[in-house]
N, C-alpha and C positions, 0 to 999 in steps of 0.2 A: 515143617516147623516154621513159625513166623518169627523171623529174627531181625529183619531190616530196620525195624522201628525201636528196637531195644536201647533204651538209654544206658550206654556204656560208660558212663562217667559219674560214677558214684563219688561222693565227698571222700577226700583223702582223710583217712584216720589221723587226727591230729595227736602227735607226740611231742614229748617236751624236748626243746631246742635250747642250746645254750645261750647264753646272753651275750650281747655284743660286747666288745673289748671295753667300752667306756660305760656298759650299762651298769646299774646297780647291781651288785653281786649278791646272791643269795647265801649270806652268811650271818653269824650271830644268831639273832632271834629267828631268823628266816630258815636257816640251816636244818634240813632233814635227814642228812646223809648219815650212814653208819658211822659210830665212833670207835676208835681203838681201846681195847680194853687192855689194862696193865696185868700181867702175868706176876706170879709170885717172885720171879726173877727179875723183874723191872726194877730199874733204879734211874735216877736223874743222872743225865750223861755230863752234867755241869758240877754239881754239888756231891754226886754219887750216893746221895740220901735215899732210901726206901720209904714209900709211904707218902702221906701228906708233908707240907712244910710248915714252918712255924705257925701260919695263920690257918692253918687246916685246909688248904688248897691240894687236890690231889695232883698226881702226875698226868701229864697230858701229851698227846702226840696227835697230830693233824697234819702230816705231810706225807711223804711216800716211803719213809723207813719201815723195815718189816722186823718180825721177830721180836726180840726183846730190846732192839736198839731205838734209839731216837726219843725216849721218853724223858721229860723234863718238867721241873716246877714252872709255873708262868712267872713266877717272881724271878726265877734264876734266868730264864730266857731274856726277860726285860733288862736284867742288870748286865747279861752278856752283850745284848744289842747296843746298850747304852756305851758300854766300854769300847765296842768294836766301832760304833758309831764316831766318837771321839777320835780314835786314831785314825780312822778312815777319812775325816774331815781334815785332820792336819796334813795328811799326805795326798789325799786326791780332791778336797773340796766338796765331797759329799759324805753322807752317813753311811755309805755301803748297804747291804742288803738283808743284814741280819734281823730286821724286823718284820721281813717279809718272807724270807727264804731259809729254810733249814740248812745250817752249814754242814751238816752230816750227808743228806741225799741230794742236796742242791736243789730242790724243788720247793714251791710256794707252800707256805702254810694256808690252811683253808678253815671254813667253818667258825666255831666259836673262838679258836686260838687265834685265828687271822683278825676277828673282831676285837678281841682285847689288845692284841699287838698293833693294831693300827690307832687304836686310842692312846696306847702307850707311846707310840711313835710322834703323835701330835703334842702330848705332853713334853717329851724330851725335847722337840725342836722349840716349842714355846720357851721353855727354861733357857736353853742354851745357845740357840741359832735363830731366834726371831728376826733378827736383823737382816739375815740371808732370804730375801723375798721370795726368790724361785724354790728354795727348799722348804719354805713353809708352805708355799702354794701346793707342792707336791704331796707333802703330807697330809694337808687338808683335803685334797682331791682323793687321795687313797681312803681316807677315814670315811667320807661322805658316800663312796661307793659300797661301803658294806653296811650302811645303816638301812633300817627297814621302814620306810616311809609311813607304813601303817601303825607303828608302834608309836604311841604318844611321845615317849622320852627320846626315842630317835629321832622322831620329826622335830622335836624342839631343839635337839643339837644339830640336826641338819639345817634348820632355817638360821641359827647361829653362825654355822659354818660358811653357809653361803654368803651371809652379811660380811662376814670376815674376808672372804675371797674377793669380793667386789671391793671392799675398801683397801685391800692390799694392792689389787690392781690399779685403783685410783692414785694411790700414793706412788706406785712404781711410774706412772704415766706422768706424775707432776715432776718426777726426776729425771725425766728424759724428753728430748724434743721430739717433735713428730717424725722427724726424719730418723731418728735414733730407734724409734718404736717399730721395730721389724724383726725378722727371724725369729729367735727363739723367744723374744717378748711377746711378738704377736701370736706366736703359736701357743704360748702358755695362755695368753688371753682367751683364744679361740676355746681351747680344752675346757677352761673355767666356764666359759658360757655354755658350753656343751653340757658339761656335768652338772651344772645348776639347772639347766633345762630338764635333764632326766630326772633330777630330784623332785621337782616341782611336777612333772609327769607322773612319778609313782605315787606322789601325795594324792592326785586324782580329783581334787576338787574343782568347782567350776574356775575359782580365782586362780588356783594353782595351775591349772591348765592353761589359761590365758598368759600368766607369767611365764610358762614352759615355751609358749609359743614365740614370746619375745625373746627369750634367752637363744632358743634354736636360731631365730633369724638373725640375732648378732653372730652367731657362731657361723652360720652360713656366710654371712658377708666377709668375716675374717679368714675363713677357709678358702673361700674364693680368692681373695688376695694372695694366699699362700700357695694355691694350685693344688690343695688337697682333696682331690674328687672323691676318695673312698669317705672321707668324714663329711663331705657336702651331701653326698648320697644318704647316709646314715641319718643325718639331721633331717632331711627332707622326708625321710620314711616316718620319723617320729612326728613330724608336723602333719603328715597325712593321717596317722593314726588318731591325733587330737582333733582334728577336723572331722574325721569320721565319727569320733565319739560325740562331738558337738551336735552334728547332723542326725546321728541315730543311724546312718548308713553304712554297711560293711565296706571295708577297704577295697578297692580294686587292685588286684596284682598283675603286674606284667611279668609273667613267668620267665620270659625270655631275658630281661633286664636283671630280676632277681637272680637267674643262675649266673649270668655274666658277672654280676657285683658280687657273689659269693665265690665264684672261681677266682677272681681278682684278689679277694681278701685273703683267701687259702694261699696263693701263691705267694703274697707279699709276706704273709707271717712264717711260711714255710722257709722262704729264704732268710728272713730275720733272725727266726729262733730255732729253726730246725723241727724236725717232724715229733720230737719227743714231749715240747713244752705243752703246758695245758692250753695256752692261748691257740696254738696250732691245732690241737685236738679239738677244740671247741670251733675253730673255724672249719675244720673238717667236716665236723657235724652239721653245722649250718649249710655247708656245702652239699651235704648228703640230703639234706631235707629238701633244698632248691631241686636237686636231681630228682628226687622222689616226687615232688609236687609237678614236675615236668614229665612224668611218666617215664623216666629212664631208671626203672627199678634194678636193674642189674648193676649198673654203675654205682647207685646209691647203697645197695646192699654190700658190695665189695669194699667200698670206702669206709662204711661203718664198721665193718669187720676189721679192717686195718687199724682204724682208730681204736677200737675196743681192744686189740690185741696189744697194740704199742702202749695204751695206758696201762692195763693189766700188768704188763711186763715190768714198765717203768715205774708206775706210781702204786701199784698194788690194787687188789680186788675192791677195797670199800673206798677208793678215793672217789671224789665226786665226778671227774672226767670219766672213770671207767663206769660207774653206775649210770651216768648219762648216756654214754655212747651204747653200753650194753641193752640198755632199757630201748633206745631208739632202733637198735639193730633187731630187736626182737618184734618190734612193730611192724618194721619194714619188710620182716620175713613172713608176715601175715599174707596169705595168698587169698585175695578176694574173687568171689566167683559169682556170676548172675546165673540163677537157676531158671530156666526158661519156662518150666511147666509151672513154677510157682509165682513166678514174676518177683523174686526176691534175690537179696545179696545174701551170700552165706561164706563161711571161712571154709576153704578147701583143705584136708588134711593128709590125704595119701591117695593113691591109685590102688585098686585091688582086681581080682579076677582078671589076671594078667593085663592090666590096663585097660579094660573095657568099662570098669566101673570106677567113680570116685566118691570118696567120702567125704562129707560135708558136714559142717556143724553151724548152725545159726537159728533164726536170721540175723542179718545185721540190719539195723534201724536207722532211720534219720532223726537226730536229736533237734532240739528247737532252734539251736544256733546253725543248724546245716551241716554239723559234723556227724559222722557216722559212730555209731556204738553197738554193742551186742546186746540182746535181751538179756534178763537174769538167768543164770545158770539152770536153775530148775525148770525154766520155760524153754529152754534151747532144745532143738532137736538135731540129732545125729543120724544122717541118712546115706545110705549107699545108692548113687543113682548112675545111670549110663551116662558115658562121657558126652553123648550128643545132646545131653540136657545141661552140660555144665560149660559155661564160656568164661574165660579168664577176663578180669579185669583190667583197665588200662594201667601199662606200667608192670604187667605181671611178667616174670622170668618164664620164657617157654623154649622148648627145643624142638626143631623139625624132624619129622619123620615120614616115612612112606611116600616121600616125592619121587616120581620118576623122571618128569622132565628137567627138573632142577635137582638132580640127585646130589650135586655138590654141596647143597643146603642140609641135607640129612645131617642130623647130629650137631648142628650150629644152635649156638644159644643166642637169644635175642630178646627184646621185650616188647610187648603189644603197646602200639601207640594210637591206633584207629581201627574202627571197624565199621564194616558196611555188607549187608547181605550175607551174613555167614562168612565172611573173610576178614583176616585182621591184617592190618600194616604191621608188619615185623622189623625191627630196627636191630641189626645183629651187633654182637660185641666184638667180633674179629675184624680187624682193620681191613678194609678194601673190600668188604662185602657190602651192597647197596641194599637199601631196604626193599623188601619183597611184600607182595600180597600173596598171603597163605590162608588156604581153607582152614577152617575149624578143626576138621577131622586129622589135619596134618600135623597138630600141635598138640603138645603135651606140657603141663606145667612142671617147672623145675623146682622142686622143694628145697634142695640144698644144692647150692651151686658149686660146681667142681673146684 
């Protein structure tokens, strides 16, 4: 069997990954996640009314509450958030979290509810606290993050917000000397520049992309003064995306740097917010994606399984985080194999005939953008092939068996990283085990990690 010249580097299947912390969030007109349905026993936890409010608006719930709890009228939530905000401002100097977080489950609102509450927060701050520039900027930042730049009304609103934020920064600077403009003031300016850059980047026109480059450049300068390395890297990555779009070239990825950056982000948010917070879960999914792209399939799958389980338990099965992590886990568990006799990639499904044959389905084809996808279902083939014809793709979880000289590796799980002349370089999950070159016939695909 001629295997030494096989292309063992198929395009990784692109799966949806969460947005960066300061990315435009998929809410409002962009949101496609499942919505909670009201049951016959549901009532507004604030006014205790059942059914729509006086204006005809129905009960809503887009948090992590379960069962019949957590439903409320949007108008009631806004009224509650405003009262809580006034009280919080008098006692703590901020308006609290009632516009952003459900007081019952203590988790963030999402989707349409988040979209409407962020607009209500801006209106509230403009009416009562517009002289508090830092508070006003925070409200505007949260609002622009949930706007859909492809929607004309949202784009117009976003343009106005960006102008407002720059005007407020200029006014604040005129009230402070250059020596006073540091710390929290400079950090706020940096975040404003970054978020405006993101908005223009998402608008996507040539003029907007040029503006985005300028704002990201300003953000990098300020983040550098602040020593904020994580956001410097994020801004540089966005600049690279824009420059690639202008040049028509694909973005070149440094998988090692991407992985290290993702690890640092996840560790930072894990320590800051804990493992149950949606931001940490999204960072965990980003890290899993970087692991997957680095052919570390076992670690990626285990991390995604953990993120999906935490999100399902804490936030419920229909929460955006749960849906995203579960979808990514499904994609990562897809076992790609190269069929030598057909010179094509297939999906491996299971072993049969006492492990002597492997059932595969496919083929997997390369799309125009270089990513891989399956042919239409009606044209797919399901075949049972001898294992000598089936070669695991890069990053596939495998287990060693039938080794005599290195018998201590039998039963050990790892993932495939390299291939040459019928042998795989396998990196093992167990600490202390060095990578080893293992013959193809001594490896079996692990379809479900123990």
